[in-house]
C-alpha positions in Angstrom: 117.2 89.9 66.5 118.9 90.2 69.8 122.0 88.3 70.5 124.3 87.0 73.5 127.9 88.1 72.9 130.5 86.2 74.7 134.4 87.4 73.9 137.2 84.7 74.7 137.6 81.5 76.7 137.8 83.6 79.9 134.0 84.8 79.8 132.7 81.5 79.0 134.8 80.0 82.2 133.6 82.9 84.2 129.7 82.2 83.1 129.8 78.7 83.8 131.4 79.2 87.2 135.1 77.8 86.5 136.7 80.5 87.0 137.2 84.4 87.1 139.1 86.8 85.2 142.0 86.4 87.1 145.4 86.2 85.5 146.6 84.2 88.7 144.0 81.5 88.0 145.6 78.8 85.9 142.3 77.7 84.4 142.1 81.3 82.9 144.4 82.6 80.2 145.6 86.5 80.8 143.0 89.1 79.6 143.6 90.3 75.8 146.0 93.3 75.4 143.9 96.7 74.3 142.9 96.0 70.7 143.8 92.3 70.4 141.9 90.3 68.1 139.3 87.6 69.8 136.6 85.6 68.8 133.2 87.0 69.5 130.3 84.1 70.0 126.6 85.1 69.2 123.9 83.0 70.3 120.6 83.5 68.9 117.4 81.5 67.8 113.7 81.8 67.4 110.7 79.7 68.4 107.7 79.3 66.1 104.4 77.6 67.1 101.1 77.7 65.6 97.8 76.1 65.7 96.5 74.5 62.0 93.2 73.3 61.4 92.7 71.6 58.0 89.9 70.0 56.3 90.0 68.0 53.2 86.7 67.2 52.3 86.4 64.1 54.5 88.5 64.7 57.5 88.8 67.8 59.6 91.4 67.9 62.3 93.4 70.4 64.6 96.9 70.4 64.8 99.7 72.0 67.1 102.6 72.7 65.2 105.9 74.1 64.5 105.6 75.7 61.4 107.9 75.0 58.7 107.8 78.1 56.9 110.2 79.2 59.5 110.8 76.7 62.0 112.2 76.8 65.5 116.0 76.8 65.6 118.9 78.2 67.4 122.5 79.3 66.1 126.1 80.0 67.2 127.9 82.5 65.3 131.8 83.0 65.9 133.4 86.0 64.6 137.1 87.4 64.8 138.9 90.3 62.7 142.2 89.4 61.0 142.5 92.9 59.7 140.8 96.2 58.9 139.8 94.2 55.6 139.0 90.6 56.6 137.0 88.8 59.4 136.8 85.2 59.8 134.2 83.1 61.5 132.4 80.0 61.8 128.5 79.1 62.2 126.3 76.0 63.6 122.5 76.2 63.3 120.6 73.4 64.5 116.6 73.0 63.8 114.6 71.9 66.8 110.6 71.3 65.4 108.3 69.5 67.7 105.3 68.2 65.4 106.7 69.9 62.4 104.0 70.9 59.9 105.8 68.7 57.4 105.2 65.6 59.5 101.3 66.2 60.7 98.8 63.8 58.9 95.0 63.4 59.0 94.0 60.6 61.1 97.7 59.8 62.4 98.9 62.4 64.6 96.3 64.9 65.2 94.2 65.0 68.1 95.9 63.2 71.0 98.7 62.6 68.9 101.8 64.6 67.9 105.5 64.6 69.0 106.0 62.7 72.5 107.8 64.8 74.9 111.6 64.0 74.8 111.1 63.0 71.2 111.8 65.8 69.4 114.5 65.8 66.6 117.2 68.0 66.1 118.4 68.6 62.6 121.7 70.1 61.4 121.1 73.3 59.3 124.2 75.0 58.7 127.8 74.0 60.0 130.5 76.2 58.0 133.5 78.3 58.4 134.0 81.5 56.1 136.1 84.4 55.4 134.6 87.6 54.4 136.7 90.5 52.6 134.8 93.8 52.3 137.0 94.4 49.1 137.0 90.7 47.9 134.0 89.0 48.8 133.0 86.1 51.0 134.3 82.6 50.9 132.4 79.8 52.8 133.0 75.7 53.4 130.9 73.7 54.8 127.3 72.8 55.1 125.3 75.9 54.6 122.9 77.7 51.8 124.1 77.4 48.1 124.4 80.3 45.9 120.7 79.7 44.6 119.0 79.1 47.8 116.2 81.4 48.1 116.2 82.9 44.7 112.4 81.8 44.5 111.6 83.6 47.7 112.9 87.4 47.3 109.8 89.1 49.3 109.4 92.7 50.5 105.4 91.8 51.4 106.1 91.3 55.0 103.7 88.3 54.9 106.2 85.4 54.4 105.6 83.9 57.8 101.7 83.6 56.5 102.4 82.8 52.6 105.0 82.7 50.1 106.1 81.3 46.7 106.2 77.6 48.2 102.2 77.5 47.8 101.7 74.9 50.5 103.7 76.4 53.4 102.7 75.5 56.6 100.1 72.8 55.6 102.8 70.6 53.9 101.5 67.4 55.9 97.8 67.7 54.8 96.7 65.0 52.5 94.3 65.1 49.7 91.7 62.8 49.5 89.4 61.2 46.9 86.3 59.1 47.7 87.3 58.8 51.2 90.9 57.3 50.5 93.9 59.5 51.6 96.5 60.3 48.9 99.5 62.6 48.6 100.1 65.5 50.7 100.1 69.0 50.2 104.0 69.1 49.9 104.2 66.7 47.4 102.1 69.0 45.2 103.3 72.4 45.5 106.9 73.7 45.7 108.8 76.7 44.1 111.5 74.9 42.9 114.0 77.1 44.6 117.8 76.5 44.8 120.2 74.1 46.3 118.9 74.6 50.1 121.4 73.9 52.1 124.1 71.1 51.4 128.0 70.6 51.9 129.7 73.0 49.5 131.8 75.8 48.5 130.5 78.9 48.2 131.7 82.3 46.8 130.1 85.6 47.0 131.3 89.0 45.2 130.8 92.3 47.1 127.8 94.1 46.4 128.2 96.6 43.3 125.6 99.0 42.5 123.0 96.7 44.1 124.1 93.6 42.4 125.8 90.5 44.2 126.9 87.5 42.2 127.1 84.2 44.0 128.5 80.9 42.9 128.9 77.1 44.7 129.8 73.8 44.2 128.0 70.8 46.0 128.8 67.4 47.5 127.7 65.0 44.4 128.3 67.4 41.5 125.7 70.2 42.3 126.5 73.3 40.9 124.8 76.6 40.8 125.3 80.4 40.2 122.8 83.1 41.5 122.5 86.8 40.8 120.8 89.2 43.5 119.8 92.8 43.2 118.4 95.2 45.7 118.0 99.1 45.6 116.0 101.9 46.8 114.5 104.4 44.3 112.4 107.5 44.7 109.2 106.0 46.1 110.0 102.4 46.0 112.1 99.6 47.0 113.1 96.7 44.6 114.6 93.3 45.3 115.2 90.9 42.8 117.0 87.4 42.2 117.6 84.6 39.5 119.2 81.3 40.2 120.4 78.3 37.9 121.1 74.8 39.4 123.0 71.9 37.5 122.5 68.7 39.0 123.1 66.6 36.2 125.3 64.0 38.1 122.8 63.4 40.8 119.7 61.4 40.1 116.8 63.0 37.9 117.2 66.6 38.1 119.2 68.0 35.4 118.6 71.8 35.1 116.8 74.2 37.3 116.1 77.9 36.6 114.1 80.3 39.0 113.8 83.7 40.2 111.5 86.0 41.9 111.2 89.8 42.2 109.4 92.1 44.6 108.3 95.7 44.5 107.5 97.7 47.9 106.3 101.4 47.4 106.7 103.9 50.0 102.8 103.7 50.6 102.9 100.4 51.9 101.5 98.7 48.2 103.7 95.7 47.2 104.1 93.2 44.4 105.8 90.2 44.5 106.3 87.5 41.5 108.0 84.3 41.2 108.7 81.5 38.7 110.8 78.4 37.9 111.2 75.8 35.4 112.9 72.3 35.9 114.2 70.3 32.9 114.5 66.4 34.2 116.3 63.5 32.9 113.5 61.0 33.6 109.9 62.2 34.1 108.0 65.2 33.0 109.5 68.9 33.3 108.1 70.9 36.2 107.3 74.6 36.4 105.4 77.0 38.4 104.4 80.5 38.8 103.4 82.6 41.7 102.2 86.2 42.5 101.0 88.2 45.4 99.7 91.5 46.0 100.2 93.3 49.6 99.7 96.1 51.7 102.2 97.2 54.7 101.0 99.9 57.2 101.6 101.4 60.6 98.3 102.6 61.3 96.9 99.4 62.9 99.0 98.8 65.5 101.6 100.9 68.0 103.8 97.9 67.9 104.9 97.4 64.4 104.2 96.9 60.9 101.0 95.2 59.8 101.1 93.5 56.5 98.3 91.9 54.5 98.4 90.0 51.4 96.5 88.0 48.8 98.1 85.4 46.5 98.1 82.6 43.9 100.1 79.6 43.0 100.2 77.6 40.1 102.4 74.5 39.2 102.7 71.9 36.3 103.5 68.5 37.0 105.1 69.4 40.6 104.3 65.9 41.8 107.1 63.6 40.4 104.7 60.6 40.9 101.7 62.0 38.8 100.9 64.5 36.4 98.6 67.5 36.3 98.0 71.2 37.7 98.2 72.3 41.2 97.0 75.4 41.9 96.2 77.4 45.6 95.3 80.9 46.8 94.9 82.3 50.1 95.0 85.7 52.4 97.8 86.2 54.8 98.3 88.6 57.7 101.3 89.6 59.9 101.7 91.7 62.8 104.8 92.7 63.9 105.8 93.2 67.6 108.8 95.2 67.6 109.5 95.4 71.3 109.9 91.7 71.5 111.1 90.8 68.6 108.3 88.9 67.5 105.4 88.4 64.8 101.8 86.9 65.1 100.5 85.8 61.7 97.3 84.5 60.2 96.8 82.3 57.0 93.8 81.1 55.1 94.4 78.6 52.1 92.7 76.5 49.6 94.6 73.9 47.9 93.5 72.1 44.5 94.7 69.2 42.3 93.7 67.6 39.0 92.1 64.2 38.9 89.0 64.4 41.2 90.6 64.9 44.7 89.0 67.1 46.9 90.2 70.5 48.0 92.2 70.9 51.3 91.3 73.8 52.8 93.3 75.1 56.0 93.7 78.0 58.4 96.8 78.4 60.6 97.5 81.0 62.9 100.6 81.2 65.5 103.6 83.5 66.9 107.5 83.4 66.0 109.9 84.9 68.7 113.2 85.6 68.1 116.0 86.2 70.4 
């Protein structure tokens, strides 16, 4: 990902035409001495847009969405070095999704609907400060990823933009129907029981030892979690795995959640990915899921970067807390990297099934994500 780097207040003033790097200018502080510690600001982000066609057996519509698989966002990262071992910094990341795939609905905002110009909400994703020591690990404070976030999503297939362990990714807002009556959404019936997402928390990560890294966090409201991650390369293969445990007994119905994922990428491009999770609830049925993916990555299709293909299968039990039953989905995904411009094009073809007589939801979506 390319970034815009701005070092020091003087540079900011110069860029916005408020001054020049001149010590005689009272608005601009003197230039720092050689090797002096300064804060470096990096600005980066991405835009992800897609075309989605969905059919629930009664209605079919086309939507122009921002795919929530990896939505449009921008971030500011400030970083400075305290000494040879410790760096400190702050991160602000905001989400900017117009017509998000989580918000679309059959018969509501398809066709001529969608998000009106100027009505796109801006959502806070990350707002934290951190200290990072090469020898002691990293300490983070503020809103950000909890220790277990992403532990259901370890994936070396290269097709995560098209399909991953969530099961309903990209199609979350589409509704099932039974006898012409619209029911619950895809997103309500498919989840990978991942960790604590982004919350106001304090988090600690150990340095990496022999490929292993341990993390722990305590979040607002009594949510606590731990995670163990592993990544390494062997003769002929790469291996990555993670496991997380979350205890949220003080906040609502969820009491304990255990989840994990593992992915293997062979040098010839073939790859396997598995994920599973179990949630014990204080109220209502317990929930669990299983996910598997088989993929292939190659350089032979395009001169611009890796081409990745995969097929996957998801099965969840009692995922929708308002009902009970089995939800399954399966599909095909493809992602083409465009390395010269930091972009990926993607395609997903997916079918979603529910117990209870509802018709399947079938969806095709394709789009492009550009990082900058």
